[in-house]
N, C-alpha and C positions, 0 to 999 in steps of 0.2 A: 505494499499498500503506500503510494509516493505521498508527499507534503500536500500536492494540489488537492487529490482526493481527500486525503485527512482534513484539509480546510474547508472542503465541500460538505463534507460530512458534519463537522462540528456545525457548521451553519444551518444546515438541515435539520439536526435535532434540536440545536439551542432556539432558532427561531420556531419551528413549529410547535416547541414547548411554551415559549414566553408569549408569542405572537398570536398563537391560534388556539392550541387546545387548553390551557389553563383559562385564557380569557373567554372561551365558549362556555366552558362549564360555570364561571363565575356569573357570565351574564343571563345563562338561561337555567343553570342547576341550583342555584342557591335559593333558598326556599325563606324569602324574608317574612313571612308570616309566621310560619311554625317552627322555622329553623332547620338546619341541616340541609341535605343535599336530595334532589327530586331527578332519578335518572330515567323516569319513563318519556324521552323526548323524540319528537320527528326529526325530520332532517334539517329544519331551520331552527331547529331549537325549541318549538312549540311544545308546550307540555300535552303528552296525549295518555298518560296515566299518571296519577297522583299518589297511587301506593307506593310505600319507601321500602327499598331493600335496606335492611341492617348493616350486612356486612360492608355495604358501600357507604355508610356514615364512618366506618372506620378506615376504608379504602381511601376515599375523598380525604379525610382529615390528614391519615399518613401523608399524602401526596401534596396536599398544600403545607403542610409543616414541614416536609423534607424540603419543598421548593424554598421556602422562607428560611431553613438554614443555611442552604447551599447555595441559591441562585438569587439571592437578592432580599433584604428585608423587606417587602412590601407589606405595610400591615394589612390590606385584603386579604393576602393569603393567610395569615394567621388568624385572623378573624373570622375568615370560612371555615377554618380547621375548627376553630372553637365553638362557633355554632353546630358542627355536625357532631362534637362529641358532648356538646350540650344535649342535643336531641338523644345522643345514645343514652346518657345516663338518665334521661327522663323516661325514656321510653324502650328502651332497648332491652330490658331484662324481665325475663318472667319470674313467677313466683319463687321458683327455687334457686335464681340466680342465673340461670342458662339464659343465653340471648335468643331471640327471635330471629326468623328469617325475613318476615317480612309484617310491616305494618301499615294503616292508614297513614294518610297525609298528617294528620293530626296525632297520631302515635298508638292509637287503638290496638290491640293485637290481631294478628291474621293468621300467621303461620309459625310453627316452631319445627324445625327439622331435626333429624337424630345427629347431624353433623354439629360439631362445633367450630366452624371455621370463621365466623362471626367474631369469636373469641379472639383469634389469633389476629384479624384484621384489628379488631379494638386494640390490643395490645402495643403494637407498633404504632398505632396512631397515638395513643395516650403518653407513649415514651419519647415520640418525636416531638410531640406538644410540651411534655416535660423539659426536654432539652430546650426548647425555644423558648420557653417562659420562666421555668425554675419553680412550676408549681408543684409542690409536694403531693396534693391530692392526685395529679396526673400520674406520677410514678405509682403511687400506690394501686390506682385503678388497672396501669398497666400490668403488675405483678398478678394482681387478682385474676384479670382475664388471661394470663398466661397460665396460671395454676390451674384455673375451670379447665381449660383447653387440656392441660396435660394429665388432670385428673379422668377425664371424659374418655380419652384417647388410650391412655396406658394401663389404667387399673382395670383389670378384667372383670367384666360383666356390668360396668357403668353404661357403656353405650349399646344400645341396642344392635345387634349382628344384622347383616343385611340379608343373610340367609339362613336357614336354620343349621346351626352348628351342628345339630346330631346327624344331620343328612350331608352337607357340604359347607364346611368351615372354610371361611373365604378371608382374606385379608388385602388391603389397598396401599397401593403406593403413596397417595395423596397425602396420608397423614404424616409421613415420614417427611415427604418434600415440604410441607409447611412448616414442619417442626424445626426443618435447617433455617429456612429463611426467617421465619419469626425469631428464633434464638439470635440469629447474625444481627437482627434489626436492634433486638433488645439490649444486646452486648454493647454494640455500637453507641448506644444512647445512655442506657445507664451501668454498665461496667457487666462485671460477671456477679450477677444476682443467682438467687439459689431459690428454686421453686421445685415443689414434689421432691426434694432430697437430692436435687443435681443442679449443675451450675449450666449456663447457657452452652459452653462448649462440651460439657458432657452429654447434653442433649443432643447437641449437634453429632457427636462422634457415635451415639446409640443411634440415631435416625440415619447417618450413612453406613453403619455397618448393617442394620437390618435392609437396608435398600441391596447394599451387594448380595447379603446372605438369601434373601427370599425372591428378588426380584430380579437380578441380573442373571441372563441365562447365555452363557456363550454358546451352548450347543443351539442356540436359535438366533444367536446375534442381535438379542433384543432386550430391552428392559420391558419387563410386563407391567401392565395396570393394575391386576389383580393376581393373587397367588392363593394355593393352600395354606393351611396354618403352619405347614413347616417347608414352605416354597413350592408345593408341588405345582408342577403345571396342569391347568383344568382344561380338558378338551371339550369346551362348552364355548358358546358364544361370547360369554363375557370373559372367560379365560383366555380367548384367541385374540381378543382385539385389543390393539394397540391404538394410542393416541400420542403420534410422534412430537406434537407440540409440547404435550405434556411432561414427557420424557425429557425433550431437549430442554425445557424449564429446569428440570432436575438438574441435568447435566451443568446449565450455568450456575445453579446454586453452590454445586459442588467445588465448581473450578473457582467461584468468587471465593470459598472457604481455603481453597489451594493456593491462591493468590494472598490471602491475610495472613497465611503461614509460611509466607517466605517460598511460594511456589512448591509446596511440599509435593514428591514426585509421587507418592502413592495416590494421592486425591486428585492429581492432576492427570494422571494416567486413567482412572475413574472416569471423570469427567470427560475426557479426550474420548475414551471408548463408548460412553453412552450417546455422544454426541454423532460420531463418527456412523454408529450403526442406526441410530434413529434417522440421521439425515437421509440415510440409504433407504429407510422404510417411507419416508414421511415426504421427500421432495418429488413433486410431480414432474418428471423430465419430459413429458409431453406437451403441459400445460403452464408449468411453473408454479411455483407457489407450495406451501405445506398442505397436505391433505390432513383432513380431520380424523378419521379413522383407517384402518388398514387391519386384516386378518395376518397375523403370525405365519399362519400356515399357507397365506395366499389363498384363501377360500374366501367364499362371498361374504360380506358383512351383513351384520342385522340392521344397524342405523341406514336410514335412507338417506342422512344428511352427509353420508362418510366420506363423499368426494368433494364436498363443500369447500370453501375456503375462509374461513373465520378470521377475524382480525388478530386474535390475541395469540394463535401458533405462530404467524409473522412476527410478531413483536418480540417473542422468546426466542425465535430463531436469529433475529439481527442481533440480540443481545450475545447469545451463545456462541455465534460464529465471530463474532468481533472480538470478544472476550478470548476466545482460543486463539484467535490470530496475535492477539495482543501478548497472549503468555508464552506463543512458541516461535513466533515470526515464520510460520508455515504459509507458505502462498495458496494451498490447498482451503485454508479457512478464510483467507482474505477473499477467493472467488467465491466461497460457497456465500460470504458476506454481501458481496456483490450482486449475486443471483437473488437472494430473496429480499435485499434491501429495494433492489430496482424493481423487481416485480412488485412488491407491496406499496411502492411508492408511485407506480404507474397506475394502480388499479383502486387503492383504498381510500385516498385522500378526496373529499368532497370540494371542488376548486371552488364552488360557487358560494356555499354556506358554511364552510370551514368543518373542522374534526375529520374522523375518518366514517364510513361505513363500516356495518361490524360483520356483515354476512354475503358472500360473493358465490356466485355458482363456479363451478370449475373452471371454466374459462374466464372467470374473471368479472363478469357483467354482474351487477347489482343485482343481489335477489330480494334484499329489505333495506328501505330509506331509512330505517330507524337508526340514532345517533345514540340512543341509550335505552336500557330496559332493566331488568333486575339485575343481569350478568354484565353488561356492558356499562361503563360510566367511567369517571376519571382515575384509570387505575393502569391497565396494560399498557395502553400505547403512551401516556405521560411517563410512566416509569421507564418504558424503553427510551424515549426521548431523552430523559434525564439523565438515566444511566451511560447510556453511548456518547452524550456530549460529555460528561466528565472522565470518561474513561480514556476518549480521544484526546481531550485536554493534558493527560498526564503525559501524553508523547508528543504533543505538539511544538 
């Protein structure tokens, strides 16, 4: 990657974040009446769904607090983050302390899921806000949310199983992935805090070890999404289904940890291995872009959206390939980054109204003009822009 390409990319990521994506969500997503963020937005930012995603209160707060800490101390960024966290404190928690998944615009409960991912996003948001403001309550809330996630995830019998464990015990990659990145953020802002009997680094090491032990399959050249209780390959739709973008996201979490540990060779090898395998599985050599789902045995996939191009797998692949190139200097990763960056930026940005479309057909044509919903909001895209901008500046 030459200096002119590097400068071009810095400008693309920085200006896209500061002049497009963050302003879009400040302008259209901030609920000035009830507080927090609204994500059900149409192409031009018009509100088309007023129910609120609880995990996006944390996601948005983390993104805007992080921008405040690292990209210029703009008061409106911190104010927006605080609004999201205030809404979360007032309306996000169920009677037992677990967080809801969705609520109405004014905060009345709608849905509680078995997962505890809202708690992770709340934890990193409170931690970043505590770093930005020095607020002791925010630090306490971060540790509490983190402990709730760990308790539900790692204490046997607390979280309801996805399938009947007497028939087919099953475990997922997602919990381990989010453990890594949440612990990284908490450690960065709060230090080596201890929760549920272990430090952030100890939780990271445990999660990485379980990813290697249960989900990494050299005989298949793949990182599985789900596996049996002892890592068994499950020859069923769920067991065969790969999500390349998700696995590539796990790869860059591990590569990031390798970087923080002075390019730790074991973690570097693991992250690169996952990236290599899952790029080969996910990159659409005919149409370009990262496919959503593929079958590990190359059989037909159950999900009818399997060959669509969602925004977030492209975001994660952009980060992973750039980080791999920065850590190794391998031209292969620079080329992969060019491929996914150029394809994504040719198809996803809305040149007229700003931000990115979220859902494209396989050929890159727009499937839905939505700019936000329960799953899409100010997180994957601005995180990619922010992370890549800062990563490139290190070598500018």
